Backbone as CSV, one residue per row, in Angstrom:
resi,resn,N_x,N_y,N_z,CA_x,CA_y,CA_z,C_x,C_y,C_z
1,SER,164.806,98.892,186.725,163.839,98.187,186.246,163.517,96.836,186.964
2,GLY,162.021,96.638,187.670,161.361,95.510,188.391,161.493,96.109,189.504
3,PRO,160.947,94.943,190.749,160.560,94.817,191.830,161.430,95.742,192.362
4,PRO,162.592,95.291,192.361,163.860,95.837,193.421,163.932,96.996,193.190
5,HIS,163.978,97.829,191.935,164.485,99.013,191.725,163.231,100.214,192.152
6,THR,161.898,99.270,192.018,160.718,100.048,192.529,160.587,100.165,194.014
7,PHE,160.852,99.261,194.571,161.172,100.412,196.325,162.698,99.849,196.240
8,SER,163.607,100.955,195.968,164.943,100.808,196.453,165.397,101.661,197.499
9,LEU,164.215,102.328,197.871,164.838,102.916,199.332,164.372,101.929,200.238
10,LEU,163.918,100.939,199.879,163.843,99.681,200.994,165.104,98.876,201.457
11,SER,166.227,99.221,200.262,167.137,98.639,200.627,167.930,99.081,201.176
12,PHE,167.843,100.274,201.792,169.053,100.437,203.137,167.936,100.947,204.443
13,TRP,166.983,100.357,204.434,166.274,100.350,206.147,166.571,99.798,206.548
14,THR,166.627,100.421,208.119,167.330,99.379,208.490,166.396,99.154,209.520
15,LEU,166.752,98.253,210.831,165.595,98.172,211.942,165.009,99.307,212.763
16,PRO,163.702,99.561,212.960,163.321,100.685,213.759,163.864,101.199,214.796
17,THR,163.509,101.792,214.911,164.390,102.714,216.460,163.164,103.101,217.023
18,THR,164.169,103.554,218.493,162.515,103.427,219.816,161.838,105.240,219.675
19,ALA,162.461,106.099,218.834,161.649,107.066,218.587,160.067,106.968,218.437
20,ARG,159.469,108.139,218.993,158.010,108.072,219.292,157.554,108.216,217.535
21,LEU,156.663,107.695,217.247,155.720,108.199,215.779,154.399,107.809,215.699
22,THR,153.214,108.642,215.486,152.109,108.596,215.987,151.304,108.321,214.065
23,VAL,150.600,107.903,214.327,149.501,108.269,212.575,148.195,108.792,213.277
24,ASP,147.730,109.875,212.747,146.355,110.094,213.020,145.572,110.328,211.772
25,THR,144.208,109.423,211.645,143.375,109.429,210.754,142.335,109.930,210.239
26,VAL,142.193,111.248,209.551,140.748,112.102,209.821,140.455,112.306,208.214
27,PRO,139.353,111.643,208.671,138.603,111.378,209.644,138.642,109.693,209.673
28,PRO,138.910,109.534,210.897,138.948,107.972,211.699,137.733,106.787,210.984
29,LEU,136.472,107.733,210.687,135.553,106.729,210.436,135.021,107.782,209.054
30,ALA,135.275,107.061,207.639,135.116,108.047,206.387,133.669,107.318,205.648
31,ALA,133.199,108.278,205.503,131.917,107.605,204.136,132.282,107.031,202.591
32,GLU,132.364,106.178,201.975,132.557,105.983,200.529,132.341,107.377,199.595
33,GLY,133.656,107.539,199.152,133.253,108.555,198.172,134.145,109.703,198.766
34,SER,134.681,109.905,199.870,135.019,110.960,200.817,136.670,110.647,200.272
35,VAL,137.507,111.578,200.853,138.642,111.706,201.143,139.351,111.141,202.559
36,ALA,140.397,110.516,202.469,140.945,109.508,203.963,141.975,110.267,204.517
37,VAL,142.767,111.325,204.597,143.917,111.473,205.044,144.477,110.822,206.356
38,PHE,145.817,110.230,206.642,146.478,109.994,207.367,148.203,110.547,207.816
39,ASN,147.724,111.461,209.162,149.183,112.496,209.499,149.894,111.867,210.128
40,ILE,151.209,111.966,210.128,151.999,111.542,210.793,152.542,112.467,212.032
41,LEU,152.483,112.449,213.236,152.798,113.374,214.021,153.824,112.786,214.748
42,GLU,153.995,114.021,215.498,155.820,113.749,216.343,157.091,112.946,215.724
43,LYS,157.187,113.800,214.415,157.897,113.438,213.435,159.475,113.992,214.449
44,GLU,160.454,112.969,214.364,161.865,113.974,214.934,163.062,113.257,213.797
45,GLY,164.025,114.540,214.011,165.046,114.458,212.416,165.214,114.986,211.452
46,LEU,165.874,114.861,210.376,166.212,114.675,209.304,165.522,113.658,208.494
47,ILE,164.515,113.793,207.973,163.764,112.543,206.887,163.946,112.784,205.321
48,ILE,164.263,111.529,204.774,164.309,112.105,203.836,163.869,110.928,203.153
49,GLY,162.870,110.591,203.374,161.420,109.515,202.615,160.562,108.815,203.543
50,TYR,160.036,108.419,202.926,158.380,108.066,203.329,158.012,106.641,202.712
51,GLY,157.366,106.061,203.456,156.998,104.645,202.904,155.631,104.114,203.421
52,TRP,154.589,104.032,202.919,153.465,103.530,203.354,152.695,102.256,202.673
53,PHE,152.532,101.442,203.669,151.602,100.321,203.310,150.563,99.626,204.051
54,ARG,150.017,98.322,203.434,148.742,97.892,203.807,149.004,96.459,205.126
55,GLY,148.383,97.178,206.221,148.381,96.251,207.128,149.313,96.961,207.938
56,ASN,149.594,95.944,209.221,150.354,96.509,210.083,151.717,95.947,210.155
57,ARG,152.466,95.716,209.341,153.304,95.768,209.293,154.616,95.996,207.859
58,ILE,155.955,95.951,208.370,156.659,96.406,206.307,156.494,94.985,205.736
59,ASP,155.838,95.493,204.878,155.943,94.180,203.697,156.114,94.904,202.526
60,GLN,156.772,94.455,201.737,157.508,94.975,200.145,155.881,94.459,199.284
61,ARG,155.392,93.271,199.697,154.248,92.773,198.891,152.866,93.779,199.194
62,ALA,152.735,94.168,200.555,151.686,95.528,200.698,151.755,97.002,200.467
63,ALA,153.254,96.754,199.692,153.802,98.635,199.711,152.986,99.156,198.580
64,ILE,151.999,100.476,199.180,151.375,101.408,198.527,152.114,102.133,197.813
65,GLU,153.511,103.235,198.420,153.970,103.926,197.633,155.396,104.325,198.259
66,ALA,156.469,104.688,197.727,157.377,105.104,198.599,157.524,106.702,197.624
67,TYR,158.171,107.525,199.201,158.487,108.981,198.387,159.534,109.395,199.038
68,GLN,160.412,109.456,197.953,162.013,110.634,198.454,161.687,111.941,198.408
69,ILE,162.106,112.338,199.756,161.862,113.958,199.417,162.814,114.274,198.373
70,ILE,164.454,113.984,198.130,165.321,115.019,198.042,165.112,114.887,196.008
71,ASN,164.768,114.051,195.355,163.863,114.381,194.419,162.415,114.139,194.141
72,ASN,161.960,114.820,195.188,160.741,114.260,195.013,159.770,113.518,194.019
73,SER,160.367,112.149,194.182,159.764,110.767,193.387,158.791,110.283,194.045
74,HIS,157.644,109.874,193.501,157.452,109.165,194.340,156.911,107.467,193.399
75,THR,156.851,106.719,194.407,157.473,104.858,193.740,156.175,104.375,193.749
76,PRO,155.242,103.731,192.945,154.097,102.887,193.516,154.518,101.495,194.032
77,GLY,153.661,100.639,194.513,154.069,99.806,194.434,152.752,98.589,194.514
78,PRO,152.790,97.441,195.092,151.824,96.198,194.468,150.608,96.964,195.316
79,SER,150.391,97.292,196.035,148.910,97.539,196.697,148.628,98.923,196.541
80,HIS,149.059,99.778,195.531,148.738,101.423,194.816,147.846,100.893,194.176
81,THR,146.241,101.653,194.060,145.068,101.436,193.318,145.261,102.642,192.608
82,GLY,145.838,103.678,192.667,145.650,105.077,191.875,144.972,105.875,192.719
83,ARG,144.941,105.533,193.539,144.029,106.448,194.243,144.885,107.027,196.191
84,GLU,146.007,106.847,195.933,146.529,106.865,197.005,147.755,107.931,196.436
85,THR,148.053,108.988,197.482,149.579,110.199,197.292,149.982,110.234,198.433
86,ILE,151.326,110.061,198.111,151.851,110.279,199.798,152.424,112.128,199.262
87,LYS,151.886,113.152,200.263,152.548,114.514,200.087,153.929,114.930,200.956
88,PRO,154.393,115.610,200.447,155.971,115.823,201.221,155.983,115.874,202.509
89,ASN,154.683,116.150,203.365,154.833,116.125,204.601,154.908,114.361,204.949
90,GLY,154.811,113.673,204.034,154.642,112.342,204.426,153.326,112.024,204.341
91,SER,152.174,112.549,204.747,150.648,111.908,204.821,150.209,111.401,203.453
92,LEU,149.643,110.151,203.811,149.274,109.691,202.770,147.734,109.676,202.622
93,VAL,147.053,110.516,201.449,145.802,110.921,200.753,145.210,109.764,200.094
94,ILE,144.158,109.068,200.677,143.689,108.475,199.597,142.443,108.839,199.113
95,GLN,142.190,109.059,198.086,140.799,109.404,197.311,139.676,108.831,197.202
96,SER,138.809,109.595,197.056,137.283,108.298,196.541,137.172,107.029,197.449
97,VAL,137.509,106.740,198.795,137.473,105.675,199.857,136.023,105.099,199.449
98,LYS,136.757,103.892,199.337,135.936,102.370,198.857,135.710,101.460,200.185
99,LYS,134.744,100.987,200.483,135.017,100.054,201.580,135.769,98.846,201.986
100,GLN,136.439,98.559,200.341,137.682,97.921,200.755,138.723,98.489,201.160
101,ASP,138.745,99.869,201.569,140.025,100.165,201.955,140.121,100.271,203.140
102,GLU,138.884,99.759,203.876,139.367,99.863,205.926,140.047,99.135,206.044
103,GLY,140.737,99.355,207.095,141.795,98.392,207.548,142.940,99.210,208.227
104,THR,144.185,98.421,208.516,145.406,99.505,208.556,146.379,99.361,208.075
105,TYR,147.158,100.613,208.078,147.864,101.550,207.676,149.266,101.473,208.505
106,THR,150.231,101.171,207.691,151.404,101.439,208.437,152.586,102.538,207.340
107,VAL,153.182,103.008,208.267,154.356,103.969,207.684,155.248,103.953,208.069
108,ILE,156.719,103.806,207.379,157.983,103.514,207.691,158.998,105.252,207.362
109,THR,159.081,106.279,208.380,159.952,107.233,207.966,161.878,106.878,208.219
110,VAL,162.537,107.459,206.867,163.804,106.542,207.144,164.611,108.028,206.832
111,LYS,165.329,108.080,208.031,166.126,109.191,208.477,167.588,109.599,207.674
112,ALA,168.384,110.563,207.883,169.357,111.125,207.085,169.750,109.483,206.827
113,ASP,170.198,108.908,208.828,171.506,108.345,209.521,171.379,106.814,209.014
114,LEU,169.867,106.367,208.479,169.536,105.444,208.087,168.964,105.344,208.892
115,THR,168.270,105.389,209.633,167.252,104.627,210.892,165.819,105.090,210.640
116,ASN,164.865,103.824,210.780,163.815,104.363,210.462,163.151,104.087,211.736
117,VAL,161.415,104.783,211.518,160.649,104.665,212.742,159.202,104.309,212.141
118,SER,158.744,103.396,212.589,157.328,103.361,211.733,155.902,103.255,213.005
119,ALA,154.929,103.422,212.143,153.633,103.621,212.986,152.632,103.509,212.305
120,SER,151.402,103.112,212.679,150.024,102.614,211.874,148.568,103.014,212.462
121,GLY,147.654,103.393,211.528,146.644,103.622,211.762,145.987,103.111,211.153
122,GLN,144.384,103.126,211.521,142.772,102.651,211.306,142.742,103.729,210.511
123,LEU,141.563,102.923,210.048,140.423,103.539,209.148,139.601,102.852,208.667
124,GLN,138.299,103.159,209.150,136.912,102.576,209.536,136.108,103.599,207.641
125,VAL,134.966,102.233,207.283,134.603,103.160,206.201,133.408,102.532,206.199
126,TYR,132.291,103.475,206.272,130.983,103.375,205.881,130.045,103.983,204.902
127,SER,129.319,102.925,204.610,128.039,102.918,202.943,127.120,104.165,203.659
128,LEU,126.758,105.427,202.521,125.835,106.078,202.497,124.639,105.174,202.273
129,LEU,123.897,105.094,202.872,122.794,104.391,202.885,121.349,105.337,202.335
130,GLN,120.478,104.028,201.315,119.902,104.867,200.321,118.242,104.859,201.200
131,GLN,117.321,105.887,200.948,116.204,105.682,201.519,115.222,104.802,201.428
132,PRO,115.386,104.252,203.214,113.728,102.866,203.024,112.711,103.738,202.936
133,SER,111.735,102.680,202.286,110.610,102.928,202.355,109.353,102.076,202.832
134,ILE,108.162,102.560,203.696,107.203,101.685,203.978,106.295,100.937,203.566
135,GLN,106.115,99.682,203.875,104.660,98.981,202.736,104.284,98.675,203.970
136,VAL,102.774,98.953,203.244,101.374,98.581,204.428,100.507,97.113,203.907
137,SER,100.158,96.738,205.052,99.495,95.451,204.707,98.215,95.608,203.993
138,ASP,97.790,96.945,204.790,96.491,96.956,204.274,95.675,98.303,204.672
139,PRO,95.700,99.261,203.636,95.238,100.452,204.214,93.902,100.341,204.611
140,MET,92.727,99.897,205.146,92.505,99.601,205.315,92.015,99.500,206.754
141,VAL,91.750,100.591,207.774,91.769,100.468,208.942,90.709,100.681,209.579
142,ARG,90.161,100.347,210.728,89.345,100.168,211.560,89.667,100.616,213.435
143,GLU,88.772,101.013,213.675,89.466,101.379,215.641,88.810,100.191,215.940
144,LYS,89.481,99.569,216.536,89.817,98.301,217.480,88.888,96.896,216.824
145,GLU,89.014,96.998,215.573,88.865,95.638,214.525,89.839,95.194,213.674
146,ASN,90.598,95.987,213.524,91.728,95.327,212.564,92.954,95.508,213.049
147,LYS,94.246,95.266,212.328,95.519,94.807,212.714,96.078,96.061,211.101
148,VAL,97.078,96.196,211.604,98.146,96.792,210.610,99.495,96.692,210.641
149,VAL,100.084,96.080,209.366,101.522,96.236,209.288,102.287,96.878,208.373
150,MET,103.364,97.615,209.360,103.943,98.541,208.165,105.602,97.805,208.178
151,THR,105.968,97.620,207.463,107.297,96.931,206.833,108.449,97.654,205.856
152,CYS,109.679,98.084,207.110,110.663,99.068,205.906,111.314,98.388,205.211
153,ILE,111.334,98.809,204.052,111.645,98.046,203.263,113.082,98.696,202.744
154,THR,114.355,98.033,202.471,115.673,98.442,202.374,116.361,96.941,201.897
155,ASN,117.331,97.585,201.242,118.420,96.436,200.971,119.423,96.168,201.467
156,GLU,119.861,97.492,202.534,121.112,97.783,202.959,121.007,96.491,204.260
157,MET,122.620,96.423,204.348,122.585,95.095,205.434,123.576,96.172,206.657
158,ASP,123.655,95.185,208.047,124.322,95.894,209.183,123.779,97.068,209.358
159,ILE,122.898,97.198,209.525,122.358,98.073,209.850,121.121,98.167,211.236
160,THR,120.620,99.028,211.528,119.838,99.381,213.022,118.278,100.310,212.143
161,VAL,117.284,99.472,212.666,116.407,99.922,212.369,114.754,100.069,213.599
162,LYS,114.937,101.721,213.303,113.875,102.116,214.522,112.642,102.882,213.903
163,TRP,111.465,103.203,214.717,110.187,103.521,214.024,109.984,105.217,214.610
164,ILE,109.440,105.711,213.757,109.619,107.091,214.555,107.887,107.291,214.069
165,PHE,107.588,108.072,215.021,105.838,108.239,215.293,105.642,109.847,215.615
166,ASN,105.010,110.224,214.850,104.954,112.054,214.907,105.978,112.706,215.421
167,LYS,107.261,112.526,214.463,108.570,112.861,214.664,109.210,112.392,215.929
168,GLN,109.079,111.861,216.762,109.509,111.099,218.010,109.224,109.687,217.581
169,GLN,110.741,109.260,218.390,110.822,107.742,218.235,109.791,106.791,219.639
170,LEU,109.181,105.674,218.243,108.064,105.050,218.654,108.000,104.399,220.276
171,LYS,107.041,104.725,221.533,107.026,103.962,222.277,106.818,102.706,222.571
172,SER,106.805,101.436,223.211,106.142,100.659,223.086,104.604,100.627,223.986
173,ALA,103.977,99.750,223.451,102.155,100.094,224.193,101.972,98.330,223.989
174,LYS,101.099,98.070,224.687,100.256,96.768,224.499,99.833,96.356,223.228
175,ASN,99.815,96.847,222.402,99.052,96.766,220.725,100.040,96.707,219.812
176,VAL,101.405,97.263,220.219,102.217,97.470,219.239,103.681,96.801,219.489
177,PHE,103.853,96.115,217.868,104.752,94.493,218.588,106.012,95.132,217.111
178,LEU,106.897,94.980,217.317,107.991,94.591,216.553,108.870,93.737,216.443
179,SER,109.269,93.053,214.882,109.918,92.046,214.641,111.273,91.901,215.435
180,GLU,111.902,90.603,215.477,113.218,90.755,215.671,113.922,91.642,215.489
181,ASP,113.957,92.129,214.125,114.846,92.949,213.415,114.366,94.211,213.504
182,SER,113.071,94.361,213.943,112.277,95.485,213.819,112.012,96.369,212.659
183,LYS,112.437,95.385,211.942,111.793,95.803,210.258,110.331,95.701,209.842
184,ASN,109.332,94.802,210.901,107.945,94.970,210.927,107.279,95.044,211.947
185,LEU,106.267,96.440,211.803,105.738,97.192,213.231,104.359,96.516,212.920
186,THR,103.875,95.770,213.943,102.527,95.713,213.877,101.646,96.155,214.818
187,ILE,100.333,96.793,214.589,99.807,97.226,215.566,98.469,96.835,215.405
188,ASP,98.168,95.957,216.778,96.857,94.922,216.762,96.318,94.839,217.983
189,PRO,95.337,95.705,218.671,94.326,95.927,217.501,94.168,97.968,217.487
190,ILE,94.131,98.093,216.202,94.360,99.642,216.075,92.982,100.309,216.754
191,LYS,93.860,101.361,217.580,93.141,102.278,218.584,93.475,104.005,217.671
192,LYS,92.387,104.524,218.325,92.624,106.036,218.136,93.978,107.167,218.140
193,GLU,94.573,106.400,219.106,95.788,106.886,219.941,96.911,106.376,218.860
194,ASN,96.334,105.361,217.967,97.544,104.662,216.938,97.592,105.843,215.170
195,ALA,96.610,106.690,215.319,96.647,107.177,214.144,98.103,108.540,213.911
196,GLY,98.341,108.620,213.170,99.405,109.796,213.527,100.148,109.438,211.627
197,ASP,101.672,109.906,212.087,102.544,109.830,210.923,104.120,108.791,211.190
198,TYR,103.991,108.132,210.667,105.140,107.157,210.961,106.186,106.861,209.660
199,GLN,107.320,107.312,210.166,108.600,106.726,209.254,109.557,105.521,210.275
200,CYS,109.952,105.098,208.973,110.945,103.875,209.501,112.282,104.570,209.661
201,GLU,113.659,104.438,210.204,115.249,105.158,209.749,115.860,104.012,210.573
202,ILE,116.570,103.971,209.465,118.125,103.003,209.133,119.315,103.782,209.746
203,SER,120.092,103.330,210.298,121.335,103.825,210.856,122.344,102.406,210.543
204,ASN,123.478,102.933,210.213,124.765,102.335,210.636,126.087,102.888,211.340
205,ILE,127.028,102.660,211.349,128.073,103.177,212.164,128.065,104.761,212.160
206,GLY,127.869,104.812,210.904,128.422,106.328,210.142,127.608,107.086,210.100
207,THR,126.087,106.853,209.553,125.147,107.484,209.041,123.748,107.218,209.139
208,SER,122.680,107.780,208.609,121.019,107.070,208.724,120.376,107.644,207.497
209,ASN,119.143,107.151,207.547,118.246,108.222,206.605,116.893,107.174,206.707
210,ARG,116.017,108.329,206.494,114.773,107.858,207.042,113.911,107.980,205.726
211,SER,112.409,107.437,205.762,111.415,106.815,204.821,110.993,108.066,204.786
212,GLU,109.755,108.111,203.413,108.996,109.070,203.488,107.913,108.808,204.330
213,THR,107.161,110.113,204.936,106.257,109.828,205.657,104.493,108.722,205.077
214,PHE,104.574,107.735,206.289,103.188,107.446,206.105,102.334,108.328,206.954
215,GLU,101.149,107.912,206.603,100.026,108.942,207.907,99.055,107.624,208.131
216,LEU,98.895,106.983,209.156,98.018,105.904,209.388,96.245,106.673,209.891
217,LYS,95.363,106.543,209.122,94.271,107.329,209.500,93.266,106.244,210.083
218,VAL,93.073,106.654,210.973,92.158,105.599,212.347,90.376,105.597,211.853
219,LYS,90.027,105.084,211.763,88.417,105.011,211.405,87.491,104.276,212.949
220,GLY,86.835,104.953,212.856,85.573,104.428,213.719,84.560,102.951,213.421
221,LYS,84.524,102.497,213.880,84.278,101.078,213.790,82.754,101.260,212.813
222,ILE,82.096,100.423,212.264,81.248,101.152,211.272,80.218,99.258,211.411
223,ASP,79.026,100.091,211.947,77.819,99.128,212.282,77.026,99.019,210.936
224,GLY,76.305,97.921,211.241,75.989,96.958,210.012,74.508,98.044,209.484
225,PHE,74.249,99.084,210.379,72.650,100.148,209.852,73.733,100.997,208.750
226,GLU,74.787,101.377,209.401,75.124,102.437,208.732,75.995,101.795,206.732
227,LEU,76.586,100.179,207.203,76.797,99.854,206.185,75.618,99.740,205.015
228,TRP,74.698,99.203,205.785,73.335,99.451,204.664,73.202,100.500,204.195
229,CYS,73.462,101.847,205.282,72.962,102.747,204.111,74.496,103.577,202.927
230,TRP,75.365,102.771,203.397,76.551,102.876,202.249,76.198,101.913,200.984
231,ARG,75.578,100.843,201.466,74.878,100.144,200.133,73.771,100.604,199.163
232,ARG,72.890,101.194,199.760,71.752,102.195,199.329,72.639,103.481,198.489
233,LEU,73.412,104.362,199.425,74.175,105.119,198.281,75.108,104.929,197.560
234,LEU,75.762,103.659,197.665,76.432,103.747,196.141,75.709,102.838,195.142
235,ARG,74.148,102.756,195.701,73.115,102.141,194.797,73.505,100.691,194.098
236,VAL,74.055,99.782,195.466,74.548,98.878,195.180,73.211,97.546,195.426
237,PRO,72.782,96.933,194.320,71.212,96.040,194.919,71.892,94.883,195.466
238,TRP,70.473,94.545,195.874,70.608,93.399,197.294,71.121,92.126,196.533
239,THR,70.932,91.714,195.129,70.890,90.631,194.319,72.239,90.760,194.040
240,ALA,73.146,91.993,194.246,74.521,91.861,193.590,75.019,91.199,194.767
241,ARG,76.306,90.010,194.056,77.031,89.471,195.111,78.669,90.272,195.323
242,ARG,78.231,91.429,196.000,78.972,92.294,196.725,79.091,91.710,198.538
243,SER,80.521,91.211,198.718,80.934,91.447,200.138,81.032,92.958,200.892
244,ASN,81.043,93.217,201.876,80.882,93.548,202.652,82.223,94.308,202.792
245,GLN,83.339,93.702,202.811,84.539,94.003,202.554,84.874,95.119,201.337
246,SER,84.238,94.456,200.217,84.626,95.689,199.227,83.742,96.774,198.659
247,ILE,82.723,96.622,199.680,82.113,98.198,200.089,83.057,98.586,200.867
248,LEU,83.743,98.136,201.656,84.179,99.135,203.156,85.712,99.706,202.286
249,LYS,86.054,98.941,201.160,87.451,98.933,200.516,86.910,100.338,199.470
250,GLU,85.627,100.363,199.183,85.089,101.536,198.217,85.061,102.699,198.455
251,ILE,84.686,102.610,199.819,84.449,104.068,200.230,85.464,104.432,201.594
252,SER,86.773,103.573,201.448,88.283,103.987,202.406,88.810,104.313,201.447
253,PRO,89.211,105.610,202.011,89.663,105.729,203.642,88.905,106.550,204.406
254,GLU,88.875,107.788,202.887,88.019,108.853,203.386,86.596,108.611,203.602
255,TYR,86.298,108.423,204.882,84.649,108.019,204.328,83.735,108.370,205.176
256,SER,82.715,109.212,204.964,81.508,109.741,205.894,80.230,109.406,205.447
257,LEU,79.279,109.236,205.564,78.031,109.592,204.982,77.702,111.374,204.227
258,GLU,78.101,112.025,205.497,77.645,113.534,204.706,78.592,113.923,203.352
259,GLY,79.837,112.989,203.811,80.948,113.406,202.738,80.644,112.612,201.246
260,LEU,80.293,111.190,201.339,79.397,110.845,199.915,78.124,111.291,199.297
261,THR,77.560,112.194,200.385,76.348,112.758,200.016,76.530,113.848,199.116
262,LEU,77.391,114.693,199.816,78.235,115.920,199.063,78.248,114.950,197.859
263,LYS,79.088,114.368,197.728,79.843,113.894,196.470,79.120,113.403,195.546
264,LEU,78.214,112.956,195.869,77.215,112.522,194.753,76.014,113.269,194.415
265,ASN,75.936,114.246,195.464,75.014,115.864,195.015,75.737,116.734,193.760
266,SER,77.085,116.421,194.173,78.132,117.427,193.233,78.009,116.574,191.688
267,ASN,77.966,115.163,192.045,78.058,114.819,190.559,77.283,114.889,190.002
268,THR,75.586,114.974,190.584,74.095,114.813,190.512,74.691,116.309,189.560
269,LEU,74.773,117.461,190.134,74.781,118.993,189.521,75.674,118.979,188.098
270,ALA,76.971,118.211,188.061,77.597,118.493,187.252,76.789,117.531,185.912
271,THR,76.477,116.691,185.787,75.442,115.942,184.782,74.323,116.539,183.997
């Protein structure tokens, strides 16, 4: 009983030999929640046991598990989390990988002549990214008049952000500006060619995710006469303290004099 017995296999391990041993991590870059396997390659001689450790050296305080082949016994160590298992071939399997599992793992193989060989392997872990969203500064857009700022909203860290325009990566232009972290996209002034579908895409070392599509609709400039017509069609009295901006918001985003006329006519028929 007690720690000395826990890793009794270590008591007769001698200094490593010069025999070759390599560790192959599958996959070397694992997603959180997946399974990672450390396979041992180029094994030589009659092996009677394996031991796996966290870190790049043999240290009982970092022991994960010891496995003795002769009696098929598994002995957990201080670094065992309940998700690690050594297979009969010596491979270490980690279930439900977590970000904190990232790092170096070292195996030692014990031979029948009580010599041993060690080798290390690396595991990288990436987080699956939650879908970002796009926040728009002002849905009111006017050609060659307004500017619009689109912001990629995400809580993810250590990511790269890029913008997609009509299913292709957004190209630079004189009126298109990105913030230093690329999360804010500013178009100033808006032009007809800026109309279309926008998405922001976030990515890390292992995965990516895109927002839903935001359609930017660009309208032509509205002159004073047309604005006067809108006030008449909306039956806004001149005595009403209504700003031009409030009128524009009421008729945005899908506005045309013909469309409103049809709408007013249909409402009249319905009543």
